C-alpha positions, -999 to 999 in steps of 0.1 A, spaced: -171 -285 15 -180 -251 6 -171 -215 13 -202 -203 36 -190 -167 37 -157 -142 41 -149 -143 4 -138 -114 -17 -130 -89 14 -111 -57 15 -97 -38 44 -66 -14 52 -34 -36 60 -33 -48 92 -68 -53 98 -89 -85 109 -112 -96 85 -149 -105 91 -145 -147 100 -144 -170 71 -167 -198 74 -174 -231 53 -201 -258 60 -196 -295 60 -227 -313 43 -235 -351 32 -262 -355 12 -276 -317 20 -272 -320 57 -245 -306 79 -218 -329 93 -204 -319 126 -172 -326 138 -148 -331 105 -115 -310 110 -105 -279 89 -70 -268 83 -65 -233 75 -37 -216 57 -27 -178 41 -2 -170 15 -4 -132 37 -10 -126 72 -24 -145 101 -51 -172 101 -59 -183 135 -69 -211 153 -47 -229 125 -76 -257 122 -111 -257 139 -137 -285 135 -174 -281 125 -202 -277 147 -237 -269 145 -251 -262 113 -218 -282 102 -199 -250 100 -163 -240 109 -146 -206 112 -120 -187 115 -100 -152 114 -74 -138 90 -57 -105 95 -45 -91 70 -7 -85 65 10 -51 67 20 -53 28 -9 -40 0 -23 -67 -18 -41 -97 -28 -38 -125 -8 -52 -161 -6 -66 -183 21 -78 -218 20 -95 -243 38 -87 -283 39 -108 -312 49 -96 -343 46 -129 -362 51 -149 -335 27 -147 -334 -14 -141 -302 -28 -114 -296 -6 -99 -271 -4 -116 -242 -7 -99 -209 -15 -106 -174 -3 -96 -142 -20 -91 -108 2 -68 -75 -11 -54 -53 17 -53 -15 8 -26 7 19 -41 24 51 -35 66 54 -9 86 39 20 87 69 53 96 55 70 117 25 102 99 18 126 122 -4 145 110 -33 167 116 -63 175 152 -74 193 168 -42 225 183 -42 224 189 -78 241 222 -97 240 235 -131 243 265 -153 218 289 -148 190 289 -171 198 252 -183 173 223 -171 192 199 -143 194 165 -154 176 146 -122 140 153 -121 133 155 -81 114 129 -65 98 125 -34 73 89 -26 41 87 -2 38 56 21 15 44 50 29 36 81 40 3 69 57 17 39 32 5 14 31 38 -12 -1 56 -23 -14 65 -52 -29 93 -63 -23 121 -40 -10 157 -47 20 169 -41 26 208 -49 64 220 -54 77 256 -44 104 274 -52 118 289 -17 150 299 -20 168 320 -56 150 316 -93 136 280 -106 105 270 -131 90 241 -117 76 220 -144 46 205 -132 45 225 -101 18 202 -89 19 163 -92 1 132 -83 14 103 -66 20 75 -91 14 36 -86 48 37 -68 40 69 -48 61 88 -63 57 125 -74 83 142 -93 93 174 -109 116 192 -130 136 220 -125 147 248 -150 172 267 -131 169 308 -134 190 338 -145 210 339 -111 239 323 -99 233 308 -63 212 287 -43 178 275 -56 160 257 -27 124 235 -37 102 221 -12 79 193 -21 46 192 0 15 168 -4 -19 180 3 -20 161 38 -3 161 69 21 134 70 60 132 89 90 145 65 71 170 51 83 192 35 105 179 18 137 203 10 162 197 -17 191 222 -27 202 230 -60 228 254 -71 227 274 -102 266 283 -114 275 312 -140 
């Protein structure tokens, strides 16, 4: 048994890949009627077993899971050598969907000081997978403060952060975070206080 097609595919989470196909031969000639059993470490392969038909081929559909990552599918045939064979596929995050506010809200500190906790947001797709490399802009909308940086990019965990140095004026300081794409939950608003 050998892989005929479908190895090393990649697509968005939840997508259906091109069919996985194996071929069973004997002395170079295709063999029909061999039962092939399928399994996967993520997502769903269906049907769970197929039988080689014309040309000695057997195939199956593989729907990727909703979680991003690299996954394996295996085809096994008890009557064939070189069994099982393994297919590899990569599930990539989907489009940006939600901005989640993280740490840093509700802090207070004396004027002209740096708040101890950086403000943090996270950008995820519709299934909660983090998205890397998206620009997030930080703005002071109320009060006075300095943000470092005022634009950040999400890291491998989907997170972007900024440090807040309060200004010289006591009172409420409001900071918002807005990604460069339209997502649910944007802008995220952080309410801070500068004390005398």
